C-alpha positions in Angstrom: -53.6 162.8 97.0 -54.4 161.6 100.5 -57.9 160.5 101.2 -59.1 159.6 104.8 -62.2 157.5 105.5 -63.9 156.2 108.6 -66.4 153.4 108.3 -68.4 152.5 111.4 -69.3 148.9 111.0 -69.5 146.0 108.5 -72.0 147.7 106.2 -69.7 150.8 106.1 -66.8 148.6 105.2 -68.7 147.4 102.1 -69.5 150.9 101.1 -66.0 152.1 101.8 -64.4 149.4 99.7 -66.6 150.2 96.7 -65.9 153.9 97.0 -62.2 153.5 97.3 -62.1 151.2 94.2 -64.1 153.9 92.3 -61.9 156.7 93.5 -58.7 154.9 92.3 -60.0 155.3 88.8 -59.6 159.1 89.3 -56.6 159.0 91.7 -54.6 155.9 91.0 -51.7 157.0 93.2 -53.8 158.2 96.1 -53.0 157.2 99.7 -56.1 155.9 101.6 -56.0 156.0 105.4 -58.4 155.8 108.4 -60.8 153.3 110.0 -62.3 150.3 108.1 -62.6 146.6 107.9 -61.2 143.7 105.9 -62.8 144.8 102.6 -61.3 148.3 102.8 -58.0 146.8 103.8 -58.2 144.5 100.7 -58.5 147.5 98.4 -55.5 149.2 100.0 -56.7 151.3 102.8 -54.3 151.7 105.7 -56.7 151.2 108.6 -55.4 152.6 111.9 -58.4 151.0 113.8 -60.9 148.3 112.8 -64.4 149.4 112.1 -65.6 146.9 114.7 -64.4 149.4 117.4 -67.2 151.7 116.4 -70.1 149.2 116.0 -72.3 150.1 119.0 -76.1 150.3 118.7 -78.7 152.0 121.0 -78.6 155.0 123.3 -77.7 153.1 126.5 -75.2 150.8 124.7 -73.4 153.9 123.4 -73.3 155.4 126.9 -71.5 152.3 128.2 -68.9 152.6 125.5 -68.7 156.4 125.5 -65.3 156.9 127.3 -63.6 154.5 124.9 -65.2 156.0 121.8 -64.4 159.6 122.8 -60.8 158.6 123.4 -60.6 156.8 120.0 -62.1 159.9 118.3 -59.6 162.3 120.0 -56.7 160.1 118.9 -58.1 159.8 115.4 -58.6 163.5 115.1 -55.1 164.3 116.2 -53.6 161.9 113.6 -55.8 163.2 110.8 -54.9 166.8 111.6 -51.3 165.9 111.4 -51.7 164.0 108.1 -53.9 166.8 106.6 -55.8 164.7 104.1 -57.1 166.3 100.9 -60.6 165.1 101.9 -62.2 163.3 104.7 -65.1 160.9 104.1 -67.2 159.7 107.1 -69.2 156.6 106.2 -72.4 156.3 108.2 -71.8 156.1 112.0 -73.1 159.7 112.4 -72.8 159.9 116.2 -69.1 159.3 115.8 -68.3 160.8 112.4 -70.2 164.1 112.4 -68.3 165.6 115.4 -65.1 164.4 113.8 -66.0 165.9 110.5 -67.0 169.2 112.2 -63.5 169.5 113.7 -61.7 168.7 110.5 -63.9 171.1 108.5 -63.0 173.9 110.9 -59.4 173.1 110.2 -59.9 173.6 106.5 -60.2 170.0 105.4 -63.0 169.3 102.9 -65.5 166.8 104.4 -68.0 164.4 102.9 -70.6 162.4 104.9 -71.6 159.2 103.0 -74.9 157.7 104.1 -77.3 160.2 105.5 -78.6 159.7 109.1 -82.3 158.6 109.0 -83.6 162.2 109.0 -86.7 161.0 107.3 -87.5 158.8 110.4 -86.4 160.8 113.4 -84.4 163.8 114.6 -84.8 166.0 111.5 -83.1 168.8 113.4 -79.8 166.9 112.6 -80.3 167.9 108.9 -80.2 171.6 109.8 -76.8 171.1 111.5 -75.3 168.8 108.9 -73.7 171.7 107.1 -71.5 172.4 110.2 -69.9 169.0 109.6 -70.1 168.1 106.0 -69.4 170.1 102.8 -71.4 167.4 101.0 -73.8 164.6 102.0 -74.1 161.6 99.8 -77.5 160.0 100.2 -78.5 156.4 99.5 -82.2 157.1 99.2 -84.1 159.6 97.0 -86.3 161.0 99.8 -83.3 162.4 101.7 -81.9 165.3 99.6 -85.3 167.3 99.6 -85.1 167.2 103.5 -81.6 168.7 103.4 -82.6 171.2 100.8 -85.1 172.7 103.3 -82.1 173.5 105.5 -79.7 174.6 102.8 -77.4 171.6 102.9 -75.6 170.3 99.8 -76.9 166.7 99.6 -76.8 164.4 96.5 -78.6 161.1 95.8 -76.1 158.5 94.6 -78.2 155.3 94.8 -77.6 152.3 96.9 -74.7 149.8 96.2 -76.8 146.9 97.2 -79.2 147.7 94.4 -76.3 147.4 92.0 -75.3 144.1 93.6 -78.6 142.3 93.3 -80.1 141.5 89.9 -83.4 143.1 89.0 -84.9 139.6 88.5 -83.3 137.1 90.8 -83.4 133.3 90.0 -84.3 131.4 93.2 -83.4 128.1 91.6 -79.7 129.2 91.2 -79.6 130.2 94.9 -81.1 126.9 95.9 -78.7 125.0 93.8 -75.7 126.8 95.3 -77.0 126.0 98.8 -78.1 122.4 98.0 -81.8 123.1 98.6 -84.4 121.1 96.6 -86.3 123.2 94.1 -89.6 122.0 95.6 -88.7 122.6 99.3 -90.5 125.2 101.4 -87.9 127.5 102.9 -88.0 130.1 105.7 -85.0 132.4 106.0 -84.3 133.7 109.5 -82.2 136.8 110.0 -82.1 137.8 113.7 -79.5 140.5 113.1 -75.8 141.1 112.5 -75.1 142.6 115.9 -74.9 140.6 119.1 -77.3 143.0 120.8 -79.9 142.4 118.2 -79.5 138.6 118.4 -79.8 138.7 122.2 -83.1 140.4 121.9 -84.5 138.7 118.8 -82.9 135.3 118.7 -85.1 133.5 121.2 -88.2 135.1 119.8 -87.3 134.1 116.2 -86.4 130.6 117.3 -89.8 130.1 119.0 -91.6 131.5 116.0 -89.8 129.3 113.5 -90.2 126.2 115.7 -94.0 126.8 115.7 -94.0 127.2 111.9 -92.1 124.0 111.5 -94.3 122.2 113.9 -97.3 123.2 111.7 -95.3 122.2 108.5 -92.7 119.6 109.4 -91.2 119.8 105.9 -90.4 123.5 106.3 -86.7 124.2 106.1 -85.3 127.0 108.3 -82.1 128.6 107.1 -80.2 131.0 109.2 -77.2 132.9 107.7 -74.8 134.1 110.5 -72.9 137.3 110.0 -69.8 136.1 111.9 -68.4 133.6 114.3 -69.6 135.5 117.4 -73.1 135.8 116.1 -73.2 132.1 115.3 -71.9 131.1 118.8 -74.6 133.2 120.5 -77.4 131.9 118.3 -76.3 128.3 118.8 -76.3 128.9 122.6 -79.8 130.3 122.3 -80.9 127.1 120.4 -79.5 125.0 123.2 -81.3 127.0 125.8 -84.6 126.8 123.8 -84.4 123.0 123.9 -86.3 122.9 120.7 -86.8 119.9 118.4 -86.9 122.2 115.4 -84.2 121.9 112.8 -82.2 124.9 111.8 -79.7 125.1 108.9 -76.9 127.5 110.0 -74.6 128.9 107.3 -71.8 131.4 107.6 -72.7 134.6 105.9 -74.3 134.0 102.4 -77.4 136.0 103.5 -77.9 137.0 99.9 -78.2 133.4 98.7 -80.4 132.4 101.6 -82.8 135.2 101.0 -83.0 134.6 97.3 -83.7 130.9 98.0 -86.4 131.5 100.6 -90.2 131.5 100.1 -90.6 133.7 103.2 -88.2 135.8 105.4 -88.4 136.8 109.0 -85.7 139.4 109.8 -84.5 142.2 112.0 -85.2 145.7 110.8 -82.3 147.3 109.0 -80.3 146.8 105.9 -81.4 143.1 105.7 -85.0 144.4 105.0 -83.7 146.3 102.0 -81.9 143.2 100.8 -85.1 141.2 101.1 -86.8 143.9 99.0 -84.1 143.6 96.3 -84.5 139.8 96.3 -88.3 140.5 95.8 -89.2 138.1 98.7 -92.2 138.2 101.1 -91.0 139.3 104.6 -91.9 140.2 108.1 -89.8 142.8 109.8 -89.2 142.7 113.6 -87.7 145.4 115.7 -86.9 145.4 119.4 -84.5 147.6 121.3 -83.6 148.1 124.9 -86.8 149.0 126.8 -85.4 152.1 128.4 -84.0 153.3 125.0 -87.4 152.8 123.5 -89.1 154.7 126.3 -86.7 157.6 125.8 -87.2 157.6 122.0 -91.0 157.7 122.3 -91.1 159.9 125.4 -89.0 162.6 123.7 -90.9 162.1 120.4 -87.7 161.5 118.5 -89.3 159.2 116.0 -91.2 161.1 113.3 -92.8 158.2 111.4 -95.1 155.2 112.0 -93.3 153.0 109.6 -89.8 152.0 110.6 -88.7 149.4 108.0 -86.9 150.6 104.8 -89.3 148.9 102.4 -92.3 150.8 103.8 -90.3 154.1 104.1 -89.2 153.9 100.5 -92.6 152.9 99.2 -94.4 155.4 101.5 -97.0 152.7 102.1 -97.3 149.5 104.2 -95.8 146.9 101.9 -94.4 144.7 104.6 -95.7 143.6 108.1 -93.9 145.3 111.0 -93.8 143.9 114.5 -92.2 146.5 116.8 -91.3 146.3 120.5 -94.3 144.9 122.4 -95.8 143.5 119.2 -92.5 141.5 118.6 -93.7 138.2 120.1 -93.7 134.6 118.7 -97.5 134.5 118.4 -97.7 137.8 116.4 -94.7 136.9 114.3 -96.2 133.5 113.6 -99.4 134.9 112.4 -97.6 137.6 110.3 -95.4 135.0 108.6 -98.3 132.6 108.0 -100.3 135.4 106.3 -97.5 136.3 103.8 -98.7 134.0 101.0 -102.4 134.2 101.7 -103.2 136.5 98.8 -101.4 136.0 95.4 -102.8 139.3 94.1 -101.2 141.1 97.1 -97.9 139.3 96.5 -97.9 140.4 92.8 -98.5 144.0 93.8 -95.8 144.0 96.5 -93.3 142.5 94.1 -94.1 145.1 91.4 -93.4 147.8 93.9 -90.2 146.2 95.0 -89.0 146.1 91.4 -89.8 149.8 90.9 -87.9 150.7 94.1 -85.0 148.5 93.0 -84.8 150.3 89.6 -84.9 153.7 91.4 -82.0 152.8 93.7 -79.9 151.2 91.0 -77.6 154.1 90.1 -74.0 152.6 90.1 -73.7 154.1 93.5 -70.0 153.7 94.1 -69.1 155.3 90.8 -71.6 158.2 91.4 -70.3 158.7 95.0 -66.7 158.9 93.7 -67.7 161.4 91.1 -69.3 163.6 93.8 -66.1 163.5 95.8 -64.0 164.4 92.8 -66.4 167.2 92.0 -66.1 168.6 95.5 -62.3 168.5 95.3 -62.1 170.1 91.8 -62.3 173.8 92.9 -59.5 173.3 95.5 -57.4 171.6 92.9 -57.9 174.5 90.5 -56.9 176.9 93.2 -53.6 175.2 93.6 
Protein backbone atom coordinates (compact mmCIF):
# COMPACT_ATOMS: atom_id res chain seq x y z
CA UNK A 1 0.00 0.00 0.00
CA UNK A 2 1.37 3.39 -1.01
CA UNK A 3 -0.39 6.51 0.24
CA UNK A 4 0.51 10.02 -0.95
CA UNK A 5 -0.37 13.16 1.01
CA UNK A 6 0.20 16.87 0.44
CA UNK A 7 -0.20 19.26 3.38
CA UNK A 8 -0.10 22.96 2.62
CA UNK A 9 1.02 24.54 5.89
CA UNK A 10 1.59 23.93 9.61
CA UNK A 11 -2.08 23.20 10.37
CA UNK A 12 -2.13 20.67 7.52
CA UNK A 13 0.98 19.06 8.97
CA UNK A 14 -0.93 18.49 12.24
CA UNK A 15 -3.89 16.98 10.40
CA UNK A 16 -1.63 14.84 8.21
CA UNK A 17 0.30 13.43 11.15
CA UNK A 18 -2.91 12.41 12.92
CA UNK A 19 -4.33 10.86 9.78
CA UNK A 20 -1.16 8.89 9.00
CA UNK A 21 -1.06 7.51 12.55
CA UNK A 22 -4.69 6.40 12.23
CA UNK A 23 -4.12 4.89 8.78
CA UNK A 24 -1.21 2.81 10.10
CA UNK A 25 -3.71 0.88 12.23
CA UNK A 26 -5.30 -0.34 8.98
CA UNK A 27 -2.13 -0.46 6.85
CA UNK A 28 0.86 -1.08 9.15
CA UNK A 29 3.24 -1.71 6.25
CA UNK A 30 2.08 1.19 4.08
CA UNK A 31 4.52 3.61 2.47
CA UNK A 32 3.65 7.29 2.98
CA UNK A 33 5.06 9.90 0.60
CA UNK A 34 4.43 13.50 -0.43
CA UNK A 35 4.65 17.00 1.08
CA UNK A 36 4.49 17.70 4.80
CA UNK A 37 6.21 19.15 7.82
CA UNK A 38 8.08 17.93 10.91
CA UNK A 39 5.07 16.20 12.46
CA UNK A 40 4.35 14.17 9.32
CA UNK A 41 8.03 13.27 9.02
CA UNK A 42 7.99 12.16 12.67
CA UNK A 43 5.28 9.58 11.89
CA UNK A 44 7.18 8.22 8.92
CA UNK A 45 6.14 10.24 5.88
CA UNK A 46 8.84 10.57 3.24
CA UNK A 47 8.39 14.27 2.43
CA UNK A 48 9.80 15.35 -0.92
CA UNK A 49 9.15 19.02 -0.09
CA UNK A 50 8.37 20.82 3.15
CA UNK A 51 4.84 22.13 3.59
CA UNK A 52 6.25 25.61 4.15
CA UNK A 53 6.86 25.78 0.40
CA UNK A 54 3.08 26.02 -0.11
CA UNK A 55 2.15 28.38 2.75
CA UNK A 56 1.11 31.51 0.82
CA UNK A 57 -1.92 33.62 1.81
CA UNK A 58 -3.97 36.12 -0.21
CA UNK A 59 -4.68 36.63 -3.92
CA UNK A 60 -1.82 39.02 -4.59
CA UNK A 61 0.62 37.04 -2.46
CA UNK A 62 -0.19 33.90 -4.45
CA UNK A 63 0.40 35.76 -7.71
CA UNK A 64 3.91 36.73 -6.61
CA UNK A 65 4.76 33.10 -5.86
CA UNK A 66 2.77 31.60 -8.73
CA UNK A 67 5.69 30.59 -11.05
CA UNK A 68 7.42 28.73 -8.22
CA UNK A 69 4.21 27.04 -7.07
CA UNK A 70 3.29 25.94 -10.59
CA UNK A 71 6.75 24.51 -11.12
CA UNK A 72 6.60 22.63 -7.81
CA UNK A 73 3.16 21.24 -8.66
CA UNK A 74 4.33 20.02 -12.08
CA UNK A 75 7.31 18.25 -10.57
CA UNK A 76 5.15 16.76 -7.82
CA UNK A 77 2.54 15.52 -10.30
CA UNK A 78 5.23 13.84 -12.40
CA UNK A 79 6.67 12.04 -9.39
CA UNK A 80 3.25 10.93 -8.18
CA UNK A 81 2.23 9.63 -11.60
CA UNK A 82 5.45 7.60 -11.68
CA UNK A 83 4.88 6.25 -8.16
CA UNK A 84 1.18 5.46 -8.78
CA UNK A 85 -0.02 5.63 -5.15
CA UNK A 86 -3.08 3.63 -4.13
CA UNK A 87 -4.68 6.88 -2.96
CA UNK A 88 -3.81 10.56 -2.91
CA UNK A 89 -4.94 12.78 -0.01
CA UNK A 90 -4.77 16.54 -0.43
CA UNK A 91 -4.87 18.24 2.96
CA UNK A 92 -6.32 21.75 2.78
CA UNK A 93 -4.38 24.12 0.40
CA UNK A 94 -7.22 23.94 -2.16
CA UNK A 95 -5.66 26.32 -4.68
CA UNK A 96 -2.69 23.97 -4.91
CA UNK A 97 -4.21 20.58 -4.21
CA UNK A 98 -7.43 20.57 -6.22
CA UNK A 99 -5.73 20.91 -9.60
CA UNK A 100 -3.23 18.25 -8.57
CA UNK A 101 -6.04 15.94 -7.45
CA UNK A 102 -7.88 16.51 -10.72
CA UNK A 103 -4.85 15.40 -12.74
CA UNK A 104 -4.28 12.32 -10.59
CA UNK A 105 -7.95 11.36 -10.64
CA UNK A 106 -7.99 11.49 -14.43
CA UNK A 107 -5.05 9.10 -14.35
CA UNK A 108 -7.13 6.62 -12.33
CA UNK A 109 -5.72 7.35 -8.87
CA UNK A 110 -8.39 7.60 -6.11
CA UNK A 111 -8.34 11.06 -4.53
CA UNK A 112 -9.46 12.47 -1.20
CA UNK A 113 -9.58 16.12 -0.21
CA UNK A 114 -9.24 16.54 3.57
CA UNK A 115 -10.54 19.92 4.84
CA UNK A 116 -13.18 21.50 2.69
CA UNK A 117 -12.54 24.96 1.25
CA UNK A 118 -14.73 27.54 2.96
CA UNK A 119 -17.65 27.04 0.58
CA UNK A 120 -19.97 28.19 3.37
CA UNK A 121 -18.28 31.61 3.30
CA UNK A 122 -17.36 32.33 -0.29
CA UNK A 123 -17.14 30.91 -3.81
CA UNK A 124 -19.74 28.14 -3.40
CA UNK A 125 -19.26 27.39 -7.11
CA UNK A 126 -16.12 25.50 -6.06
CA UNK A 127 -18.36 22.91 -4.41
CA UNK A 128 -19.95 22.08 -7.77
CA UNK A 129 -16.53 21.43 -9.30
CA UNK A 130 -15.11 19.48 -6.38
CA UNK A 131 -16.19 16.12 -7.86
CA UNK A 132 -13.80 16.74 -10.76
CA UNK A 133 -10.92 16.63 -8.29
CA UNK A 134 -11.91 14.50 -5.30
CA UNK A 135 -13.63 11.14 -5.07
CA UNK A 136 -14.42 12.04 -1.46
CA UNK A 137 -14.27 15.24 0.61
CA UNK A 138 -13.61 14.99 4.34
CA UNK A 139 -15.19 17.94 6.14
CA UNK A 140 -14.24 19.34 9.53
CA UNK A 141 -17.51 21.20 10.04
CA UNK A 142 -21.10 19.91 10.02
CA UNK A 143 -22.54 22.67 7.80
CA UNK A 144 -20.33 21.67 4.86
CA UNK A 145 -21.67 18.27 3.60
CA UNK A 146 -25.18 19.64 2.92
CA UNK A 147 -23.67 22.26 0.61
CA UNK A 148 -21.82 19.57 -1.33
CA UNK A 149 -24.93 17.38 -1.42
CA UNK A 150 -26.68 20.09 -3.43
CA UNK A 151 -24.02 19.55 -6.10
CA UNK A 152 -23.86 15.74 -5.95
CA UNK A 153 -20.44 15.58 -4.26
CA UNK A 154 -19.56 12.77 -1.82
CA UNK A 155 -18.65 14.72 1.33
CA UNK A 156 -18.43 13.33 4.87
CA UNK A 157 -18.26 15.15 8.21
CA UNK A 158 -15.44 13.69 10.31
CA UNK A 159 -15.13 16.29 13.08
CA UNK A 160 -12.19 18.50 13.95
CA UNK A 161 -8.97 17.11 15.51
CA UNK A 162 -8.59 20.22 17.66
CA UNK A 163 -11.91 19.41 19.32
CA UNK A 164 -10.41 16.06 20.31
CA UNK A 165 -7.23 17.74 21.59
CA UNK A 166 -8.86 20.23 23.94
CA UNK A 167 -10.79 19.01 27.02
CA UNK A 168 -14.46 19.87 27.15
CA UNK A 169 -13.88 21.65 30.46
CA UNK A 170 -10.43 23.25 30.56
CA UNK A 171 -8.78 24.13 33.89
CA UNK A 172 -7.20 27.61 33.60
CA UNK A 173 -5.29 27.10 36.86
CA UNK A 174 -3.31 24.22 35.35
CA UNK A 175 -2.38 26.29 32.32
CA UNK A 176 -1.35 29.19 34.54
CA UNK A 177 0.74 26.92 36.71
CA UNK A 178 2.52 25.53 33.64
CA UNK A 179 3.31 29.06 32.45
CA UNK A 180 4.18 30.45 35.89
CA UNK A 181 1.25 32.87 35.97
CA UNK A 182 -0.32 33.80 39.32
CA UNK A 183 -3.87 32.50 39.72
CA UNK A 184 -5.17 36.00 40.51
CA UNK A 185 -3.45 37.76 37.61
CA UNK A 186 -5.42 39.43 34.83
CA UNK A 187 -4.18 38.03 31.52
CA UNK A 188 -4.69 39.10 27.92
CA UNK A 189 -3.59 36.65 25.22
CA UNK A 190 -2.44 38.24 21.97
CA UNK A 191 -2.31 36.13 18.80
CA UNK A 192 -1.49 38.29 15.75
CA UNK A 193 -1.24 35.31 13.41
CA UNK A 194 0.97 32.39 12.42
CA UNK A 195 2.01 33.80 9.03
CA UNK A 196 4.43 36.65 8.51
CA UNK A 197 1.92 38.48 6.29
CA UNK A 198 -0.69 38.42 9.05
CA UNK A 199 1.77 39.70 11.65
CA UNK A 200 2.94 42.49 9.33
CA UNK A 201 -0.64 43.72 9.02
CA UNK A 202 -1.92 43.05 12.54
CA UNK A 203 1.16 43.20 14.79
CA UNK A 204 1.41 47.00 15.14
CA UNK A 205 -2.35 47.29 15.62
CA UNK A 206 -2.38 44.60 18.31
CA UNK A 207 0.64 46.13 20.07
CA UNK A 208 -1.02 49.55 20.21
CA UNK A 209 -4.29 48.04 21.47
CA UNK A 210 -2.61 45.98 24.18
CA UNK A 211 -0.49 48.94 25.27
CA UNK A 212 -3.65 51.02 25.78
CA UNK A 213 -5.27 48.22 27.78
CA UNK A 214 -2.20 47.88 30.00
CA UNK A 215 -1.99 51.66 30.47
CA UNK A 216 -5.57 51.52 31.75
CA UNK A 217 -4.78 48.47 33.92
CA UNK A 218 -1.03 48.41 34.78
CA UNK A 219 -1.33 44.96 36.40
CA UNK A 220 -2.59 43.43 33.16
CA UNK A 221 -0.26 40.73 31.80
CA UNK A 222 0.05 40.46 28.02
CA UNK A 223 1.10 37.04 26.74
CA UNK A 224 2.04 36.46 23.11
CA UNK A 225 2.66 32.89 21.84
CA UNK A 226 4.83 32.95 18.72
CA UNK A 227 4.32 30.28 16.05
CA UNK A 228 8.00 30.08 15.05
CA UNK A 229 11.32 31.92 15.17
CA UNK A 230 10.56 34.04 12.10
CA UNK A 231 7.25 35.22 13.57
CA UNK A 232 8.93 36.04 16.86
CA UNK A 233 11.70 38.04 15.17
CA UNK A 234 9.17 40.11 13.21
CA UNK A 235 6.99 40.77 16.26
CA UNK A 236 9.98 41.82 18.37
CA UNK A 237 11.04 44.18 15.58
CA UNK A 238 7.55 45.68 15.65
CA UNK A 239 7.79 46.12 19.43
CA UNK A 240 11.04 48.05 19.00
CA UNK A 241 9.52 50.25 16.31
CA UNK A 242 6.46 50.92 18.49
CA UNK A 243 8.72 52.26 21.28
CA UNK A 244 6.10 51.23 23.79
CA UNK A 245 6.55 51.00 27.54
CA UNK A 246 4.07 48.12 27.69
CA UNK A 247 5.36 44.73 28.86
CA UNK A 248 4.83 41.71 26.62
CA UNK A 249 5.56 38.12 27.65
CA UNK A 250 6.65 36.27 24.50
CA UNK A 251 6.68 32.47 24.49
CA UNK A 252 7.55 30.02 21.74
CA UNK A 253 4.40 28.23 20.58
CA UNK A 254 2.28 27.02 23.57
CA UNK A 255 -0.72 28.91 22.18
CA UNK A 256 -3.05 26.32 23.73
CA UNK A 257 -1.70 26.96 27.24
CA UNK A 258 -1.68 30.73 26.80
CA UNK A 259 -5.29 30.79 25.60
CA UNK A 260 -6.45 28.51 28.41
CA UNK A 261 -4.68 30.76 30.94
CA UNK A 262 -6.12 34.01 29.56
CA UNK A 263 -9.12 35.99 30.77
CA UNK A 264 -9.51 37.60 27.34
CA UNK A 265 -8.06 36.95 23.90
CA UNK A 266 -7.36 39.23 20.93
CA UNK A 267 -6.53 37.20 17.87
CA UNK A 268 -6.28 37.03 14.10
CA UNK A 269 -9.16 35.32 12.33
CA UNK A 270 -8.51 31.69 11.49
CA UNK A 271 -7.94 28.43 13.33
CA UNK A 272 -6.87 30.32 16.46
CA UNK A 273 -10.46 31.55 16.84
CA UNK A 274 -11.66 27.94 16.87
CA UNK A 275 -9.04 27.13 19.51
CA UNK A 276 -10.23 30.03 21.65
CA UNK A 277 -13.77 28.67 21.35
CA UNK A 278 -12.57 25.23 22.44
CA UNK A 279 -10.85 26.89 25.41
CA UNK A 280 -14.20 28.62 26.19
CA UNK A 281 -12.51 32.01 26.39
CA UNK A 282 -13.92 35.49 25.60
CA UNK A 283 -12.35 36.77 22.39
CA UNK A 284 -12.20 39.54 19.84
CA UNK A 285 -11.41 38.46 16.29
CA UNK A 286 -9.52 40.77 13.92
CA UNK A 287 -9.12 40.39 10.19
CA UNK A 288 -7.15 42.52 7.78
CA UNK A 289 -5.86 41.51 4.35
CA UNK A 290 -4.09 43.31 1.54
CA UNK A 291 -6.23 46.31 0.54
CA UNK A 292 -6.33 45.38 -3.14
CA UNK A 293 -7.17 41.75 -2.30
CA UNK A 294 -10.04 42.95 -0.12
CA UNK A 295 -11.28 45.26 -2.88
CA UNK A 296 -11.28 42.39 -5.36
CA UNK A 297 -13.11 40.05 -2.96
CA UNK A 298 -15.82 42.58 -2.23
CA UNK A 299 -16.05 43.97 -5.76
CA UNK A 300 -16.48 40.52 -7.27
CA UNK A 301 -18.90 39.55 -4.47
CA UNK A 302 -16.85 36.46 -3.67
CA UNK A 303 -17.75 36.51 0.03
CA UNK A 304 -21.22 35.10 0.78
CA UNK A 305 -21.51 35.81 4.51
CA UNK A 306 -21.40 38.74 6.89
CA UNK A 307 -19.71 36.70 9.62
CA UNK A 308 -16.14 35.65 8.86
CA UNK A 309 -14.91 34.11 12.13
CA UNK A 310 -15.32 30.38 12.73
CA UNK A 311 -17.14 30.71 16.09
CA UNK A 312 -19.84 32.88 14.53
CA UNK A 313 -20.10 30.71 11.42
CA UNK A 314 -20.46 27.53 13.47
CA UNK A 315 -23.01 29.08 15.82
CA UNK A 316 -24.85 30.86 13.01
CA UNK A 317 -25.07 33.88 15.28
CA UNK A 318 -22.81 36.68 16.50
CA UNK A 319 -21.12 35.11 19.52
CA UNK A 320 -17.84 37.01 19.20
CA UNK A 321 -16.89 40.55 18.23
CA UNK A 322 -15.39 40.86 14.74
CA UNK A 323 -13.26 43.81 13.62
CA UNK A 324 -12.65 43.51 9.90
CA UNK A 325 -10.49 45.60 7.56
CA UNK A 326 -11.33 49.31 8.14
CA UNK A 327 -12.79 48.44 11.57
CA UNK A 328 -9.54 46.76 12.59
CA UNK A 329 -8.01 49.72 14.43
CA UNK A 330 -6.58 50.11 17.96
CA UNK A 331 -9.51 52.25 19.23
CA UNK A 332 -12.14 49.79 17.98
CA UNK A 333 -10.22 46.76 19.23
CA UNK A 334 -9.67 48.45 22.59
CA UNK A 335 -13.40 49.04 23.04
CA UNK A 336 -14.26 45.51 21.91
CA UNK A 337 -11.80 43.88 24.33
CA UNK A 338 -12.94 46.14 27.18
CA UNK A 339 -16.55 45.12 26.57
CA UNK A 340 -15.86 41.38 26.76
CA UNK A 341 -16.53 41.00 30.48
CA UNK A 342 -19.20 43.66 30.83
CA UNK A 343 -22.11 41.20 31.07
CA UNK A 344 -21.71 37.97 33.11
CA UNK A 345 -25.04 36.72 31.73
CA UNK A 346 -23.81 37.16 28.17
CA UNK A 347 -20.53 35.37 29.01
CA UNK A 348 -22.45 32.41 30.47
CA UNK A 349 -24.57 32.13 27.33
CA UNK A 350 -21.58 32.35 24.99
CA UNK A 351 -19.69 29.70 26.95
CA UNK A 352 -22.69 27.36 26.84
CA UNK A 353 -22.78 27.73 23.05
CA UNK A 354 -19.04 27.12 22.88
CA UNK A 355 -19.49 23.87 24.81
CA UNK A 356 -22.29 22.68 22.51
CA UNK A 357 -20.17 23.37 19.42
CA UNK A 358 -17.18 21.63 21.01
CA UNK A 359 -19.27 18.52 21.66
CA UNK A 360 -20.53 18.54 18.06
CA UNK A 361 -16.99 18.77 16.63
CA UNK A 362 -15.53 16.14 19.00
CA UNK A 363 -15.72 13.05 16.77
CA UNK A 364 -12.28 11.35 16.97
CA UNK A 365 -11.56 13.09 13.68
CA UNK A 366 -8.31 11.38 12.69
CA UNK A 367 -9.83 7.94 13.25
CA UNK A 368 -12.99 8.81 11.34
CA UNK A 369 -11.01 10.36 8.48
CA UNK A 370 -8.88 7.23 8.22
CA UNK A 371 -11.99 5.05 8.16
CA UNK A 372 -13.36 7.12 5.27
CA UNK A 373 -10.14 6.62 3.31
CA UNK A 374 -10.23 2.88 3.99
CA UNK A 375 -13.88 2.75 2.93
CA UNK A 376 -13.04 4.52 -0.35
CA UNK A 377 -10.24 2.06 -1.07
CA UNK A 378 -12.23 -1.07 -0.21
CA UNK A 379 -13.99 -1.51 -3.61
CA UNK A 380 -10.70 -1.26 -5.51
CA UNK A 381 -9.13 -3.79 -3.16
CA UNK A 382 -12.02 -6.19 -3.74
CA UNK A 383 -11.59 -5.73 -7.49
CA UNK A 384 -8.02 -6.92 -7.27
